[in-house]
FIFILUM-808485 format. One record per residue (C-alpha): z, x, y. Coordinates in steps of 0.2 Angstrom, whole numbers, padded with zeros to 4 digits, always signed. Example, Ala and Ser with C-alpha at 12.3 -4.5 7.8 and 13.67 -1.06 7.14 Angstrom:
BEGIN
+0039+0062-0022
+0036+0068-0005
REM end
This chain:
BEGIN
+0000+0000+0000
-0006+0008+0016
-0003-0008+0027
+0012-0020+0029
+0001-0035+0023
-0004-0026+0007
+0015-0027+0001
+0013-0046+0001
-0003-0045-0010
+0007-0033-0022
+0020-0047-0026
+0006-0060-0028
-0003-0048-0040
+0013-0046-0050
+0016-0064-0051
-0002-0066-0058
+0002-0053-0071
+0017-0063-0076
+0006-0079-0078
-0007-0069-0089
+0007-0062-0099
+0003-0044-0093
+0019-0033-0094
+0012-0015-0092
+0021-0003-0081
+0015-0004-0063
+0017+0011-0051
+0018+0006-0033
+0017+0018-0018
+0009+0021-0001
+0015+0023+0017
+0019+0004+0019
+0031+0004+0004
+0050+0009+0003
+0060+0012-0013
+0070-0003-0009
+0055-0014-0008
+0049-0008-0025
+0065-0008-0034
+0072-0024-0027
+0058-0036-0021
+0044-0031-0033
+0055-0028-0049
+0063-0045-0046
+0046-0053-0046
+0039-0044-0061
+0043-0046-0080
+0038-0028-0084
+0043-0012-0076
+0039-0006-0058
+0040+0012-0053
+0041+0019-0036
+0029+0033-0034
+0032+0043-0019
+0017+0053-0021
+0002+0057-0033
+0012+0071-0042
+0027+0059-0046
+0014+0047-0053
+0007+0060-0064
+0024+0065-0070
+0028+0047-0075
+0012+0046-0084
+0015+0062-0093
+0031+0055-0099
+0025+0037-0103
+0010+0041-0114
+0020+0051-0128
+0034+0039-0127
+0023+0024-0130
+0015+0034-0145
+0032+0037-0152
+0038+0019-0150
+0050+0025-0136
+0044+0013-0123
+0048-0006-0120
+0038-0014-0107
+0053-0025-0101
+0067-0011-0103
+0058+0005-0100
+0062+0021-0110
+0072+0016-0125
+0082+0032-0127
+0087+0032-0109
+0096+0016-0109
+0113+0016-0101
+0124+0001-0102
+0108-0009-0104
+0100-0002-0089
+0085+0010-0090
+0086+0026-0082
+0071+0030-0071
+0057+0039-0079
+0057+0055-0068
+0070+0063-0057
+0057+0063-0043
+0055+0044-0045
+0074+0041-0046
+0082+0030-0033
+0099+0023-0033
+0098+0005-0037
+0109-0008-0030
+0119-0019-0041
+0118-0038-0039
+0134-0038-0028
+0126-0025-0016
+0137-0011-0021
+0130+0006-0028
+0130+0009-0046
+0144+0021-0049
+0139+0025-0067
+0126+0036-0059
+0132+0055-0058
+0133+0059-0040
+0126+0077-0042
+0120+0078-0024
+0138+0078-0018
+0143+0094-0026
+0130+0104-0015
+0138+0109+0001
+0129+0104+0016
+0122+0118+0028
+0127+0113+0046
+0125+0130+0054
+0112+0130+0068
+0096+0138+0066
+0095+0155+0075
+0077+0152+0078
+0081+0138+0091
+0086+0145+0108
+0101+0138+0117
+0096+0146+0133
+0084+0133+0140
+0083+0122+0155
+0091+0104+0151
+0081+0091+0161
+0089+0076+0170
+0079+0060+0167
+0074+0049+0181
+0085+0035+0174
+0098+0032+0160
+0095+0017+0149
+0079+0008+0144
+0064+0002+0153
+0051-0011+0147
+0033-0010+0151
+0023-0026+0149
+0004-0027+0148
+0002-0028+0167
+0011-0011+0168
+0000-0002+0156
-0018+0004+0160
-0030+0000+0146
-0041+0014+0152
-0027+0027+0152
-0022+0022+0134
-0040+0023+0129
-0040+0042+0134
-0027+0045+0120
-0038+0036+0107
-0041+0047+0092
-0059+0044+0089
-0060+0055+0073
-0046+0044+0065
-0055+0028+0071
-0073+0032+0067
-0071+0042+0051
-0055+0036+0045
-0054+0017+0050
-0072+0013+0051
-0078+0025+0037
-0092+0032+0047
-0091+0049+0038
-0104+0063+0039
-0113+0065+0022
-0113+0082+0014
-0132+0083+0015
-0133+0078+0033
-0132+0091+0047
-0120+0091+0061
-0134+0087+0074
-0140+0073+0064
-0123+0065+0062
-0119+0067+0080
-0136+0058+0084
-0131+0044+0072
-0114+0042+0081
-0123+0041+0098
-0136+0029+0092
-0126+0018+0080
-0107+0020+0082
-0105+0023+0101
-0112+0005+0105
-0100-0003+0092
-0086+0006+0100
-0091+0001+0118
-0093-0017+0113
-0076-0018+0105
-0068-0009+0120
-0076-0022+0132
-0072-0037+0121
-0054-0032+0118
-0051-0030+0137
-0061-0045+0142
-0053-0057+0130
-0036-0049+0131
-0036-0046+0112
-0022-0033+0113
-0005-0035+0121
+0002-0018+0123
+0021-0017+0127
+0033-0002+0127
+0051+0000+0127
+0057+0018+0131
+0072+0026+0138
+0084+0040+0140
+0101+0042+0132
+0115+0054+0134
+0118+0064+0118
+0126+0080+0111
+0123+0088+0094
+0137+0091+0081
+0132+0101+0066
+0117+0091+0059
+0121+0075+0068
+0116+0069+0085
+0129+0059+0094
+0122+0045+0106
+0133+0039+0120
+0132+0023+0130
+0120+0026+0144
+0128+0012+0154
+0143+0024+0157
+0132+0037+0166
+0131+0038+0185
+0115+0042+0195
+0122+0059+0201
+0128+0066+0184
+0138+0062+0168
+0155+0057+0165
+0166+0067+0153
+0161+0065+0135
+0179+0059+0130
+0177+0045+0143
+0159+0040+0137
+0158+0028+0122
+0149+0034+0107
+0136+0020+0102
+0127+0028+0088
+0125+0044+0077
+0110+0051+0068
+0111+0063+0054
+0096+0074+0050
+0092+0085+0036
+0091+0104+0037
+0077+0115+0030
+0084+0125+0016
+0074+0141+0019
+0063+0148+0033
+0069+0144+0050
+0081+0131+0043
+0076+0119+0057
+0085+0103+0060
+0081+0090+0074
+0099+0091+0080
+0096+0110+0084
+0085+0105+0098
+0099+0097+0108
+0115+0104+0117
+0129+0107+0105
+0145+0097+0109
+0156+0112+0108
+0146+0121+0121
+0144+0107+0133
+0154+0109+0149
+0164+0095+0158
+0153+0080+0161
+0138+0089+0153
+0126+0080+0142
+0108+0082+0135
+0095+0069+0136
+0088+0060+0120
+0072+0050+0124
+0066+0036+0112
+0052+0024+0112
+0045+0009+0103
+0027+0003+0106
+0017-0012+0100
+0000-0020+0103
+0007-0037+0099
+0006-0051+0086
-0011-0054+0092
-0018-0039+0083
-0012-0047+0067
-0017-0065+0072
-0035-0061+0078
-0038-0049+0063
-0033-0064+0051
-0044-0075+0061
-0059-0064+0058
-0055-0061+0040
-0052-0079+0036
-0069-0083+0044
-0078-0071+0033
-0082-0060+0047
-0078-0044+0037
-0087-0031+0048
-0080-0037+0064
-0063-0038+0055
-0065-0019+0050
-0070-0014+0068
-0056-0024+0077
-0042-0020+0064
-0046-0001+0065
-0047-0001+0084
-0030-0011+0085
-0022+0002+0073
-0028+0017+0083
-0024+0009+0099
-0006+0007+0094
-0006+0026+0090
-0014+0029+0107
-0001+0019+0115
+0012+0030+0107
+0004+0045+0114
+0003+0038+0131
+0021+0033+0131
+0026+0051+0125
+0016+0059+0139
+0024+0048+0152
+0041+0054+0145
+0036+0072+0146
+0030+0070+0164
+0046+0061+0169
+0056+0075+0162
+0047+0087+0173
+0034+0095+0161
+0018+0088+0169
+0011+0105+0172
+0010+0108+0154
+0000+0092+0149
-0016+0096+0139
-0033+0092+0147
-0041+0086+0131
-0036+0073+0118
-0039+0086+0105
-0026+0097+0113
-0014+0082+0113
-0017+0079+0095
-0014+0097+0091
+0003+0096+0100
-0001+0108+0114
+0012+0101+0125
+0031+0103+0128
+0042+0097+0113
+0038+0084+0099
+0041+0066+0094
+0047+0061+0077
+0047+0044+0068
+0060+0039+0055
+0053+0039+0037
+0044+0056+0040
+0050+0072+0033
+0060+0079+0048
+0070+0062+0049
+0067+0053+0032
+0081+0040+0034
+0072+0024+0038
+0088+0014+0040
+0091+0024+0056
+0077+0014+0063
+0088-0001+0064
+0100+0009+0075
+0085+0014+0086
+0078-0004+0088
+0096-0010+0093
+0098+0004+0106
+0081+0001+0114
+0084-0018+0112
+0067-0020+0105
+0069-0039+0103
+0065-0040+0121
+0047-0036+0116
+0048-0046+0100
+0048-0030+0089
+0059-0030+0074
+0061-0023+0056
+0064-0034+0041
+0075-0032+0026
+0061-0022+0017
+0061-0010+0032
+0044-0015+0038
+0040-0016+0057
+0033-0031+0065
+0022-0034+0074
+0011-0024+0061
+0003-0013+0074
+0019-0005+0081
+0027+0012+0080
+0044+0020+0085
+0049+0038+0089
+0062+0049+0095
+0058+0063+0106
+0064+0081+0107
+0059+0091+0123
+0064+0108+0117
+0049+0120+0118
+0051+0125+0100
+0051+0107+0093
+0036+0104+0082
+0033+0094+0066
+0041+0101+0051
+0047+0096+0034
+0066+0097+0030
REM end
């Protein structure tokens, strides 16, 4: 599943399997899926076994184990691996696929060995992240909402990733036997008119409703955690003492085990080094192009206008990404880094600017549950943006991010 809407089809397909008496094991994975959705929603739907495949290698490991088990009579479609049954519950097929399941009462199954707890957590800062940097003061503390009338469509278009749109979403890829010159000519003659048409149509008919909530929160780092304080307690001239300011949230981030040993918390001022009334700034953002992106795409799809659906849906997806880039650039400028802004979209996509932004669910900050805190802090209900119990964002074409302005901050895997 690559899109939120595909998750609904998965459950429909599993129900169809049940109706047809099919009980083969089903591996589910993809960017739109979470372990909780697979193990809870999908497993409760299906009479057979469902497996969460975090990547293709995990899927292969499962298949490598499944096939000999079936040949040896060690697999039961309804129970899983027979020799790994514990108290009537099948153990996951592979350690890479293993996710703590919740019991029916919602508590964790304590019969699982908590091996992860025996490993000490490294909370020492990375020596590769300098503390001797200028800490900017934001133009305001708290959050700000930007409605469609506050957002320039043309400015957002500048941040549109045409490669991702044309080759990725629209599938206009260069054939191996075609020269670069021929492909560029094809783009000019065939694809550019399509893009121009949908840009004009989207603007003229108001087919996207871009909205942004972003803001700046006082914060301090503590080990691998980032403490977020109540922005309402800040005054325009400076900050109050940290003991007077209320802690409103805390994010814990993983640390690399080797190399530079980076952790997102390293990019912010440590609490033990903060002077009286001194705080760092923690920017966050949430963007959406609105429910209309889903509604109009459905209208095209239901009307059998599949080509138009492909063009519009692809543009809506990439415009949400472009809006995230636009919002991030606004944050960088407001923090005083305008002189370092790239001149081309290619340089923007290559992160040739100050700092980086990260989204929950990705390697540097994998805990998707933290996104609930983020949405609450930003009060995203004001733009009708929310995350459901399956940890899916709605409207579908929406993204959230946290921002680190530290010059060494880049994407990394922890």
